[in-house]
C-alpha positions in Angstrom: -92.1 -152.1 -34.3 -91.1 -150.7 -30.9 -87.5 -151.1 -29.8 -86.7 -152.4 -26.3 -84.7 -149.5 -24.7 -83.0 -151.9 -22.3 -81.7 -153.9 -25.3 -80.5 -150.8 -27.0 -78.8 -149.7 -23.8 -77.1 -153.1 -23.6 -75.9 -152.7 -27.3 -74.3 -149.3 -26.5 -72.7 -150.6 -23.3 -71.0 -153.5 -25.2 -69.7 -151.2 -27.9 -68.0 -149.2 -25.1 -66.8 -152.1 -23.0 -66.1 -154.6 -25.9 -66.9 -157.6 -23.7 -70.4 -158.9 -22.9 -69.2 -159.8 -19.4 -67.9 -156.3 -18.6 -70.9 -154.5 -20.1 -73.2 -156.8 -18.1 -71.4 -155.9 -14.9 -71.7 -152.2 -15.6 -75.4 -152.6 -16.2 -75.9 -154.7 -13.1 -77.2 -157.7 -14.9 -75.9 -161.2 -15.7 -74.0 -162.1 -18.9 -76.9 -164.4 -19.8 -79.4 -161.5 -19.5 -77.3 -159.2 -21.7 -76.9 -161.9 -24.3 -80.7 -162.4 -24.4 -81.2 -158.6 -24.9 -78.9 -158.5 -27.8 -80.4 -161.6 -29.4 -83.9 -160.0 -29.1 -82.6 -156.7 -30.5 -81.0 -158.5 -33.5 -84.2 -160.4 -34.0 -86.3 -157.2 -33.9 -84.0 -155.4 -36.3 -83.5 -158.5 -38.6 -79.7 -157.9 -38.7 -76.6 -159.2 -36.8 -74.9 -156.5 -34.8 -71.8 -158.1 -33.3 -69.1 -160.5 -34.3 -67.5 -162.1 -31.2 -63.8 -163.0 -30.9 -61.2 -163.5 -28.2 -60.5 -159.8 -28.3 -64.1 -158.8 -27.6 -67.2 -158.1 -29.5 -66.7 -156.2 -32.8 -69.5 -154.4 -34.7 -70.8 -155.7 -38.0 -71.5 -153.1 -40.8 -75.1 -153.0 -39.7 -74.0 -152.5 -36.1 -71.8 -149.6 -37.1 -74.8 -148.0 -38.9 -77.1 -148.5 -35.9 -74.6 -147.2 -33.3 -75.1 -143.4 -33.6 -78.9 -143.8 -33.5 -78.7 -146.1 -30.6 -76.6 -143.7 -28.6 -79.1 -140.9 -29.5 -82.0 -143.0 -28.1 -80.2 -143.8 -24.9 -79.1 -140.2 -24.5 -82.7 -138.9 -24.9 -83.9 -141.5 -22.4 -81.3 -140.5 -19.9 -82.1 -136.9 -20.3 -85.8 -137.5 -19.7 -85.0 -139.5 -16.5 -82.5 -136.8 -15.3 -85.3 -134.2 -15.4 -87.3 -136.2 -12.9 -84.4 -137.3 -10.7 -83.9 -135.6 -7.4 -81.0 -133.2 -7.7 -79.6 -134.2 -4.4 -79.0 -137.8 -5.3 -75.8 -139.5 -4.2 -72.5 -138.6 -6.0 -71.4 -141.8 -7.7 -67.6 -142.2 -7.7 -65.6 -145.0 -9.2 -62.3 -145.6 -7.3 -61.2 -148.9 -9.0 -60.6 -150.6 -5.7 -61.0 -149.8 -2.0 -57.2 -150.5 -1.5 -56.1 -147.5 -3.6 -55.5 -143.9 -2.3 -58.4 -142.6 -4.4 -60.8 -143.7 -1.7 -58.9 -141.7 0.9 -59.4 -138.6 -1.3 -63.1 -139.3 -1.5 -63.3 -139.9 2.2 -61.5 -136.6 2.9 -63.9 -134.7 0.8 -66.9 -136.3 2.5 -65.5 -135.3 5.9 -65.3 -131.7 4.9 -68.3 -131.3 2.7 -71.1 -131.9 5.3 -74.2 -133.9 4.7 -73.4 -135.4 1.2 -74.2 -138.9 0.1 -71.5 -140.7 -1.9 -71.7 -144.1 -3.5 -68.4 -145.8 -4.0 -68.0 -148.1 -7.0 -65.2 -150.4 -8.0 -64.4 -151.3 -11.6 -61.7 -152.1 -14.1 -60.5 -148.5 -14.6 -61.1 -146.1 -17.5 -61.8 -148.9 -19.9 -65.4 -148.9 -18.8 -65.6 -145.8 -16.7 -65.4 -143.5 -19.7 -68.5 -144.9 -21.2 -70.4 -145.0 -17.9 -69.6 -141.3 -17.3 -70.8 -140.5 -20.8 -74.1 -142.4 -20.1 -74.6 -140.7 -16.7 -74.1 -143.9 -14.7 -71.1 -142.4 -12.9 -70.4 -138.8 -11.9 -66.6 -139.2 -11.5 -63.9 -141.9 -11.7 -60.2 -142.1 -10.8 -57.6 -143.6 -13.1 -54.9 -142.6 -15.6 -55.9 -140.7 -18.7 -53.8 -142.3 -21.4 -55.4 -140.9 -24.6 -57.2 -138.0 -26.1 -60.7 -138.0 -24.5 -64.2 -137.7 -26.0 -65.3 -134.1 -26.4 -67.7 -134.2 -23.5 -65.2 -135.6 -21.0 -62.7 -133.6 -18.8 -60.4 -134.5 -16.0 -58.6 -133.0 -13.0 -55.0 -134.2 -12.1 -55.4 -135.8 -8.7 -52.1 -137.1 -7.4 -48.9 -138.7 -8.4 -48.2 -142.1 -6.7 -44.6 -143.2 -6.5 -43.9 -146.8 -7.3 -42.4 -149.2 -4.8 -40.6 -152.5 -5.4 -42.0 -155.6 -3.7 -39.6 -158.5 -3.1 -39.2 -161.6 -0.9 -37.1 -161.3 2.2 -34.4 -163.5 0.7 -34.0 -161.4 -2.4 -30.6 -159.6 -2.8 -32.3 -156.2 -2.7 -34.4 -156.9 0.4 -32.0 -155.2 2.8 -31.8 -151.9 0.9 -33.7 -148.8 2.1 -34.5 -148.0 -1.6 -33.5 -149.3 -5.0 -32.3 -147.2 -8.0 -34.4 -148.0 -11.0 -31.2 -148.6 -13.1 -30.6 -151.7 -10.9 -33.8 -153.2 -12.3 -32.7 -153.1 -15.9 -33.0 -156.5 -17.5 -35.2 -157.8 -14.6 -38.6 -159.4 -15.2 -41.2 -157.6 -13.0 -44.3 -159.7 -12.4 -47.6 -157.9 -12.9 -50.4 -160.3 -13.8 -53.0 -157.6 -13.5 -51.7 -155.7 -16.5 -54.5 -156.6 -19.0 -54.6 -155.5 -22.6 -56.2 -152.1 -23.1 -55.9 -150.8 -19.5 -54.3 -147.5 -18.7 -51.9 -149.0 -16.3 -50.6 -151.4 -18.9 -49.8 -148.5 -21.2 -47.9 -146.8 -18.2 -45.8 -149.9 -17.6 -45.1 -150.3 -21.3 -43.5 -146.8 -21.3 -41.7 -147.6 -18.1 -40.2 -150.9 -19.4 -39.1 -149.2 -22.7 -37.5 -146.3 -20.8 -35.5 -148.3 -18.2 -35.0 -151.7 -19.8 -37.4 -153.7 -17.7 -39.5 -156.6 -18.8 -43.1 -156.8 -17.5 -44.2 -160.4 -16.9 -48.0 -160.5 -17.3 -48.3 -164.3 -16.9 -51.3 -165.2 -14.7 -53.6 -166.1 -13.4 -54.4 -162.9 -11.5 -56.0 -164.0 -8.2 -55.9 -160.6 -6.6 -53.5 -158.6 -4.4 -53.4 -161.1 -1.5 -52.3 -163.9 -3.8 -49.8 -161.5 -5.6 -48.1 -160.6 -2.3 -48.0 -164.2 -1.2 -46.3 -165.3 -4.5 -43.8 -162.5 -4.2 -43.0 -163.7 -0.6 -42.0 -167.1 -2.0 -38.9 -165.3 -3.4 -39.1 -166.3 -7.0 -40.6 -163.0 -8.4 -40.4 -159.3 -7.9 -43.3 -156.8 -8.4 -44.4 -153.2 -8.3 -47.0 -151.7 -6.0 -48.1 -148.1 -5.5 -46.7 -146.3 -2.4 -50.2 -145.5 -1.1 -51.9 -148.8 -1.9 -53.0 -150.8 1.1 -50.8 -153.8 0.5 -51.7 -156.9 2.7 -49.1 -157.6 5.3 -47.0 -160.7 4.7 -44.0 -161.9 6.8 -42.0 -162.8 3.8 -42.2 -159.6 1.7 -40.3 -156.3 1.7 -41.5 -153.1 0.1 -39.1 -150.3 -0.8 -39.1 -147.0 -2.7 -37.7 -146.8 -6.3 -35.5 -143.8 -6.9 -33.3 -142.0 -9.4 -35.8 -141.2 -10.8 -39.0 -142.0 -8.9 -41.6 -143.5 -11.3 -44.9 -141.9 -10.5 -48.3 -143.2 -11.6 -50.5 -140.3 -12.5 -54.1 -140.4 -11.1 -56.8 -138.1 -12.4 -60.4 -137.6 -11.7 -62.6 -138.0 -14.8 -66.0 -136.4 -15.2 -68.6 -135.2 -17.8 -68.4 -131.5 -18.7 -72.2 -131.2 -18.7 -72.9 -133.2 -15.5 -75.5 -131.2 -13.6 -74.8 -132.8 -10.1 -74.5 -129.8 -7.8 -71.8 -131.4 -5.7 -69.5 -132.3 -8.6 -67.8 -128.9 -9.0 -67.0 -128.8 -5.3 -65.5 -132.3 -5.5 -63.4 -131.3 -8.5 -62.0 -128.2 -6.6 -61.3 -130.3 -3.6 -59.1 -132.7 -5.7 -57.5 -129.9 -7.7 -56.5 -127.9 -4.5 -54.6 -130.9 -3.1 -52.7 -131.7 -6.2 -48.9 -131.7 -6.0 -47.4 -131.3 -9.5 -44.8 -133.3 -11.3 -41.1 -132.6 -10.4 -38.9 -133.6 -13.4 -35.8 -133.3 -11.2 -36.6 -136.4 -9.3 -39.8 -138.0 -10.8 -40.5 -139.8 -14.1 -43.7 -139.8 -16.1 -44.5 -141.1 -19.6 -44.4 -138.2 -22.1 -48.2 -138.1 -22.6 -48.8 -137.4 -18.9 -46.2 -134.6 -18.4 -48.1 -131.6 -19.7 -51.2 -132.1 -17.5 -49.2 -132.9 -14.4 -46.6 -130.1 -14.7 -47.2 -126.9 -12.7 
């Protein structure tokens, strides 16, 4: 029996992303196609590999036994393809969204680095980017490192982004030049994009515990334009990053948060053994522009402080 490598790759992708839909998006195929690949693989192997639930796809005992061998097969295939690839291929960088400041850092590098092709990719953060970097699908990704990484992964601290408060024009805080974070104690801050397992949800969990906030994750999450429009109605308040490209709305006001300044820590994640010749230059570009954490006026979760301190 010959295994279908595409089906094996789909199996590995699902174990990393946990959801069929997210794994399918990462592979550039439909959810129906990835389901068919897994069904064919389970038929070929004669075992069931996944148990599906609301929290994602979990491995069966047979799936756990098969996983290290599947990773080895995919790894060998990727190595074989890498030997034949042109070394000057595009640098593939995941920036989460074109609205965040990471894309400005990539643009700045491109403007100074000469004739280099860069492919910009948007995703759901490090939940899926870690696995895609390990598989060689991505060269680098921006996000928050909120845990101990796999041995083959490394990261460069990129920038600290101060949080701003977003309120409606009729809100009592709307006329202030800034707001002390102590004033937000007991407030419910609406953030429908805080999904379970994301690195930004972990950040806001620490923030709310430290300063007595409550993060309201009720949805649905229809994107940033809808988020700003709802804040403008005056019934909710929210957080946005200082550097994010927030859509203009006549009924919203954005102001800095101070005493201390909560700062979201962005890093550039990459594979230690990635052979792309441009990647080391890109990492140096990011590292040279990094401004370290200042504990006198900024706040970070304890996990982030060592890497972001000078």
